[in-house]
N, C-alpha and C positions, 0 to 999 in steps of 0.2 A: 504494500500500500504506500503510495507516494505521500510526502508531507502535506501536499495540497488536499488530499482526500482523507487523511487521517481524522478519526472522530475528534471533535472539539468539545470535550465535556467540561462542565463547570465542576471542578474538583474542590477539595477543602482549601488548598492554597489559593486557588483563584477566587473563591468566595471571600476569603480573608482579604485578598487584594482589592476586590470590589468594595468591601466595606470601608477600606481606606480611601478609595477613590474609584468609582466605576469606570472612568476613562482609562485607567491603567489596564483594563482587560484588552484594550486595543493594542497597547504597546508591548505587553508581556509576550515572551517567547519569540520575539523578532530581534534577536541579538545582532543580526547583520545590519539592522536599521536603527533600532533603539537600544543602545547599551543599557544594561540593568546593573546599577552600582551595588545592589544588594545580593545578587544571585550567589556569587562565590563567597561573599562575606558571611552570609547566613550559614553556609557550610562550615567556614572556619570558626565562626562563633560557636556553633554546635560542637565542633571539635574541641575548642578551648574549654567549654563548660561541661563537656562530658555528655552531651545530648544523645550521641549514638550509643554510648554504653548504657545509659538509662533504659533505652528501649530493650536492649538485650537482657539487662538485669530483671526487668519486669517480666519477661517471658519465663524466667526461671521460677517465678512465683506462681506459675500456672502449669505444673507438670502435665505432660500428655497433650499439650496444645499442638495444633497442626498449622504450619505456615503456608499461606497461599503464595506460590512461587511461579505461577504461570506468567508469561511475558506480556501478552496483549490484554487490553481491558476486557475484551469479549471472553477470553479464556479465563481470566481471573474471576469475572462475575459468574461464569458457568461453573467453575470449580467450587466457588463459595456456595452457589445454589445447591449443588449436589451434596456437599457436606452438611448443609443446614437441614437436609431431609432426615438426618440422624436425630434420635430422641434427645441425646445429650452430646455436646461437642464444644470444644474450645478452639477458636481460630485466631491466628495472628495475621494481621494485614488482610482481614476479610474484605472482599471487594463487593460493594453494594451499588447497584445502578438502577436508576429509574429515568427513562428518557435521556435527557442530556445532563442529568445530575449523576455524579460518580464520586464515591468516597472509599478510602481504605481505612478500616477501623483497626486501631492498634491491637486491641484484644476484644474478642466477641465470644461471650459464653452463653450457650443455649442449654436450657434445662426444660425439657418439655416444650411448652408454648411460651416460656419466658426467656427474654434475652437481656443480658447485661452488656452494655456498650461502655468500654473503658478506654479513655483517651490518656495516653502516657506522655508526660512532659517533664523536662528537666527543670521547670520552674519550681522555686522553693515556696514553702508555706509552713505554718506552725499549727499542727493538729490540735494543740491544747487551747487554741483560741476559740472562744465561744462561737464567733461568726467570722471565720477566716476569709470569706469571699465577699463580705459586706463592708461598705465604707462607714465612716462615723455617722453619716446621716441616714443609714439604712439601705441605701441603694447599692447596686452591684459595684464592687471595687473596680475602678478604672483600669488598674493593672491586670486584673483577672478577666475583665470582660471579653477580650479577644479569644481567650481559651474557652470560655463558656459559650460564646457564639459559635465557635468551631464545633463543640459538642452538640449544640442545638441544631446546627446544619446537618450533622451526621444523623442525628435522631430523626430529623425531618425526612431525609432520604430513605432511611431504614423503614420508617413508617409507611412511606409510599410503596416501597418495593415489597415489604412483607407486612401487610396490614393485619394479618391474623396473629402476629406475635406481639406480646406485651413487653415493652422495652423499658429498662431502667438505665440511667446514665450516671457515669462515674468519671472523676478525674483521679489519676494516679500521679502523685507529685513527690518531689524530694522533700522529706519532712525534717525541718531543722530542729524539731524537738527530739528526734531520734539520734542515738549514738551508735556508730559502727562498732561491731563486736569482734571483728577479725582484721588482721593486718593484710595489706596487699589486695583489698577487694577491687580497687580500681584497676590494678594491673592484670586482673584476670580477664579483662576485655581488651584485646589487642586490636588495633585498627590497621588495616591495610587498604590497598586499592585494587579494584578490578574493573577494567574498562573505564577508568576515570571516576568511578563511584566508590564511596567508602564501604568497606566490608569489615564487619566486626567478627573476630575469631575468639570464641570463648575457650579458655584453657581447659584441657581435658581434666575431668574430675570435678568440674564446677557444677554444683547442683544446689537445690533448695537448702540443703543442710550446710554446705561449705560456705555459703555467702553470709551465714550468721543471722543475727537479728535484722529484720527488714529496716532499711532506711527510706523506703518508699511507702507511702500510705495512700489508700484508696478511699475516696470520699464520694458519697452519693450527692449528686447535684441536680436531682430531679426538680426540686422547687425552683432553683434558679433557671434551669432550662425551660421549664414551663412558663416562667415569667417572660423569658426572651421570646418564646414562640407565641405567647399571647399578646404581648404589647408591641406597638410599632417600633421598629429600629430605624436609626438614621445613618445615612452615609452622605457624603457631599452631593448635593443636588437630588437626593432621593430619600423618601420616607415611606415606610409601609411595613406590612407584615413580612416576616422572614420568608414565608412561602411565596409571597407575591414577588418580592425582590429577586429571590433565587430563580424563579421562572423567567422573569424579564431578563436578568443578566445572562442566564443560560442561553436564551435565544439570541441575544445580541452577540455573545461570544461565538456561538455556532456559526452565525452569518458574518463574523468578523466586522461587525458594525461599530464604528467609533461613537461612543456616547458623548454627547455635548458636555464639555468640561464645565464644572462649577468651581471656579478658582476660590482659594481661601488660604488661611494660615497653614492648613495641612500641606500645601504645596511645598513648604520649606523642607519637608522630609521626602520629597519625591525622588525616587531612585532612577527615574528616566530623565535625568538632567545631564546634558553635556555642556560643560561650561569651563573654558571657552569652547565655542563650536569647533568641531574637528571635521576634516574632509571625509565625506562618505558616511558620517554618523549624524543622526537626527536626534534632537532633544525634545522629548515628549513635553516637558515642562514649558519650554519656549513656545512650542506649537499651541499648547493650551492657552497660554497668556496672550499669544498673538491673536488667536481666534476669538477669545472671550473679551479681550480688552484692547486689542490693537497695538500691543507693545512690540517694539522692534529690537533687533540685536543691539543697536546702539543704546536703547533704554536699559537692557540687561547689563551692558558693559559699564554703564554709569551707576548701576545699583538700583535695587527695588526694595520695597518695604520688607521683603523676605530676608534681606541681608542685614537688617538692623539688629545689632547685638542685644541679646537678653531683653527683647521688647515683647511684652505680653499683650499689647494692644493691636496686633496685626489684623485680626479678623474684622474688628469694626472699621478700620481704615480701608481694608480691601472691599468691604461691603459698600463703603462710600466712594469707591473707585479712586482712592488715594493709593497709587501703586508705585510710583517712582520715588526713589529715596529723597530726592530734592523737594518733593511735594509734601513731605511729612510736616505737619505743623508742629512747631516747638512746644506749644502748650499741651500737645498729646503725650509728651515725654515725661511729664511729672517734674519733681523737684530737680532743679539743675544747680542748686547750691552745693554745699558740702563743707562742713567745718573741718573734716579730717581727710582732705584730698577730694578727688573727683567723685561725684555721685554717679549712679547709673545714668540718670537723666543727662548729666553734663557730658558724659562720654558719648551718649547717643546723639546729643546736639552737635558735637564735633563731627561725628560720622555723617550727619545729615547735611550740615552747612559746609563742611570742609574748612572751617575756620576755628582758630584757637589763638590765645595770646602767646607772644614770644616768638620762637623760631618758626620760619615758614614750613619746614619739612615735617616737624612733629611737635608735640607738646611735652614739656618736662617741667614739673613743679620742683624747681631747684631748692627752695627753702625746705620743703617737706623732705625731699631726698637727703639733703644735708643733715637734717635733724635725725633722720633714721640712721644714716651712716655713722654719725658721731657716737651712737650707742654701741656700735659693733666693736668686738674685741678680736685682735689678731692672735693666732692665725685664723683665717676664715675657712670654714669647712663647707663644701658644697656636696650634698648627697642626693642620690636618686635611687629609689627602690623599684624592683620588679616583683610582682606578686601574682598569685593565681588563686582562684576560688572555683572548684569544680564540684559537680553535683554528687558524684560517688566518692567517698573518702578514700584516701590512700592508706590511712593508718587506723588501727583500733583506737577507740576513744574520741575520734573526730566526728563531728556532725557534717551533714551535707553543706557544701559551700564554706567550709572552714578556711580560714586565712592561711596561706602558705607563702612565706617570704623566702624567695630562693636566690635573689641577686641584689647587690648594691654596687654603686660606683662612688668614688670619693676623690674629689679634687681639693687641693689646698692652695690658698693664696696667702703669702707671708706679708708682713708689714712693708717690706721693700718692693712689693709687687711681683715677686717670683711666683710662678705658677707651676704646680706639680700634680700629676695624676698619681696619687700616693698609694691608694689601696683599692682593692675590689674583692668581691665575693661572688661565687657562683656555685650552686649545688643543684645538680640535675640528675644525680644517681637514682635510678628507679628504686623505690622502697625506702629511701632515706629521708627521714623527717628533718627539714633544715632549720626550723624556726629558732631554736635555742642556739645552734651554732652561728646562725645569722647575727643574733644579738651579741654573742661573744666577740665575733669578728668586728662588728661595728664599734663595740666598746673599746677594743684594742686600737682601732683606727683613729677614733676621735680624741682619745686622750682625755685630759681633764680641763683643758683651756681652749678658748676660741669660740666665736659665734658660729652656729651651725644653721645652714640654709636648706630649705626645700623649695620646690615649685609646685604649689597646691598642697592641700592638707593630707594628701595620700600617705606621706611618710609618717606623720603623727598618728593617723588613725590605724596604720599598720602596727606601729609599736604598741599602741593601746590595746589592740586585739591580742597581741602576744602577751601583754601584761595580764589580760583577762585569762588567757590560756594557762599561764603560770599559776594563777590563783585557783583555777579549777582542776589542775593536774593532780590526780590522786597519788602520783609518785613523782613529785617535782625533783629536778636535778639538785645536786648539792649546792650549786651556786645560785639557786633561785632568788635568794634575797638580794644578792649583788646585782643580778640581772634586772630585778624589779626596781631597785634603787636607781640604776642607770637609766632605765626607760622613763621613770618619773621625772628625772632631771631634764629630759628632752621634750616632754609632752605637756599638753594642756588637756585636762579631763575633768569631768564632773564627779565630785565625791558623792558618797551615799547621802549626805545631808543636802545635796543640791548645790553646794558651793563649788566654785571652779578652782581647781588646783593647778598652778602653773609652776613648772620646773625652773630651776635656777639657770638652765641653759636652754630654755624652751625654743624649739625650732622657729626660725624666722621665715615666713612665707613670702618669697620674692614675687610670686604671682599676685598676691594681694597688694604688694607695694606697686607693682606695675599697673594694677587696676586703679590705684589711688593717685599715682603721680606721673604716669606716662601714657601717651596716646600717639600711635603712629597710624596713618591712614591705610598703610599696606596690610595691617592686620585685620581690617574691617571690624574693628572694635574688640576682637577676640584677644585672649591673654594667655593661651597655652604657649609653652616654650617653643613649640614647633611653628607657631605663628609669629612670635615676637623675635626670635633669633634672625630669620631672614630679613625682617624689616629693619632691625638694628644694624645688621651688616650693610644694608643698602645705604645707610646714612652715616656710618662711622668711618672717618678717615683713619682713626687710630687702629681699628681692627683691620682695615685694608693694609696699612703699613706693616703691621705686625704679622698677620696670618697669611699674607700673600707670598711669604717666603717659606721654604721647607724647614721650619724650625721646630715643628711639633713632632716629638719623637726623635729629634736629632741629638747626637752625642753632646753637643754644646748648647742645646736649645731647651725646650720644655720636655720634662720627663713624661713619657707615656708608657703604659703597660701593654698597649695593643697596636700602636701605630709607629711607623718609621718614616721620618722625613715627609710628613703629611703637609700639604698645602691646603688650607681650609678656605681661604678667600680666593675664589676662582670666578671668572667673568666669561659669559657667553652672550654675544649679541648685545653688549652694553648692560646686561643685567647680572647681578650676583647670583651664582648658583646656590641653591639651598644646600647647606652642608650634608643634610641627610640623604640627598640625592647622590652624593659622592661615595656613599657606602655600598658595598656589594649587597645583594638581597639576602635576607635571612633564610629564605627557602629557595632553593634552586629549581624546585619542581612546580612552583606556582608563579604566575605572572606578577611582575613587580607592582603593577597598579592595584592588584587585588590585595597584596600585603600592605601597601601604603594606606589603603582605605580602612584597614583595621584600626588605624590610629584615631584618636578621639575626634569625632565630627559632631558639632553642636546640633546640626539639623537632622542628619540621618540617624544618629544615635546607634550606630552599628557597633562601635568599639566597646569591648568589655575588658580593658586592660591592654589592648593593642597586640602587636605582633609578638612581643616577648612572652605574654601569657599563652598565646597559641603555641609558640615554640616549646615552652616548658611542658605543656600538655602533650605535645607530640613526642617529646623526649621521654615522657613517662610511660605512655602506653602504645606507641607505634613500634612496629618492628623496623628499626632503622639500622642501616649498616654502620659499623664503627667510623668509617671515614665521613659519612654524612652527619653523624652525631657530632664529631669534632668540628665540622664545618659550621653547624648550627650554633654550637657553643661559642666558637670564635666570633660569629656574627653577633650573638647576644652581648658578648663583652665589648665589642666595638660600639654597638648602638648605645649601651648604657654609659660607656665612657663619654660619648658625644653628648648625652643628656646633661651630664655634670659640666662638661666643657662649655656647653651652650650657656649654662647659668653663669659661668665665669666670664664668658665673652660679653654677655649683657651687663654684668657688673662692671667690667672694664670700660665699656662704652659709656655707661652712666657716669662713672667716676671721671672719665676724661671730659665729658660735657660739662661737668660741674667746675672744672678748673677756671 
């Protein structure tokens, strides 16, 4: 059957896509025309979080289940139909079809005329909560709604295909109230590839007994699903019963009909955006805004309301057809004052108007920056952590999505300005619990003096999580008290009384300082280090003079643990090359643009810790050749070193501009 005549069913994933925006049904699956920025990233995110393993773990909880393995939709549906003629049967990936609607059910249990539909997700929840899927006001929790709508769609299709069966609906999720009772649970599920698709191999001997106490819990969600099926649901430009919308979208997808776009704030998260335009590639988002509101490529190049940083009023402005960035009224931005540096509204106003006091290239609050720097004590320590949280624990005693700190990088700047990449830590050995060794190594690296910097609160929250782990450990290490004291010296945390405890060397957040005292138009208002560094390099003559020479990792230059004679300031076509683009890819078997998109994106919200988290996960449970393992580890060391060097470079530029 040719691609043009292959059946076009409305599946679970396409129904979810239509709920986000019905027009996406026209763009999806046309990779040669409309690139999908989420397609590969969702695979890698599932890899990083352990989504593939969760599915296999769930199967072990239903011994005797039969997996539907036929290739085509017709064969899958027919195999499922035959097996459902049995009085009692458990099916994995059961294929249910009615007309143009088609779903694969993770686990389907039939007992007589009763059916249990079980959707398995790597999403976490707490089963001890009285109403885990309800919000504070009693409605369905926004974070859980997509999963429940998924279950509702499956139950709708199942009811149409098998109306004589009585169906109950369940979600099986990672339960954060449960504790893993065996070591090496995660490593029992190895991931490989076959035909470009992930294949999970369960180690021999793995069964319902060997996996220990369950860390997944199954919850009946009939009440919530009934509510979703009974009440109208909303999608951009569409409101109606789930059954009505599903039928409409199925027909429009079958005929490949483009649904008229209803533009709104949801467009900020559109995966069908090509920006800037590329030859041969079409941007679904640009076409929607062109057709709905007449925007041109020039309008997009100059910025739209979608680009406005941390702005929560996008939807009302779009409804008023205030679409271009320059059209945004300043009174819509809120308070633009700020006694302690730039307010959110002030930063947004700079982004809208392109105007600020002082230098023409960027804004720098020199008095505020000087006051902050006067408090710092040399030597200055710049640290960056890489961590992972996966659904299935690696070690006994851990809960799902427990914090794992596996890497740090550490740069030092002395009072005379000398820069040194002094220490680093990386622990990727499968089955080895790194957290306490991580803190020991960090303690030895930082010594007893000097201000310590992070970029964003991640480092502080990671240390606090390890402090909690120490306090809950039934067999704490002999140096637990010393490790705890060290962590408290670096962190800010709430005490049991509700008071805030601040350590005597509490980490200084340079991201927060950038937000308060620095604005560069090239960042589009954003403050992540990967946005700020290229912008700073673009404007800093000091960085150009210093880092355009091969001094980094040179014998008589700046000490580096992973680079030799590296030139960081490079120019192509009159523009500074982003230093992160100078690094070889972390994964040689994946396109670079896929890995790059794993990094934090304020709009797509794809990233869950970035490429490093994914790399750690792969090193734990993939069958990787020793040479490839060494290559990934070397890439991790280089990327983390650049993260702390980036902090140093930004500090150096700021300090030079204050002279």
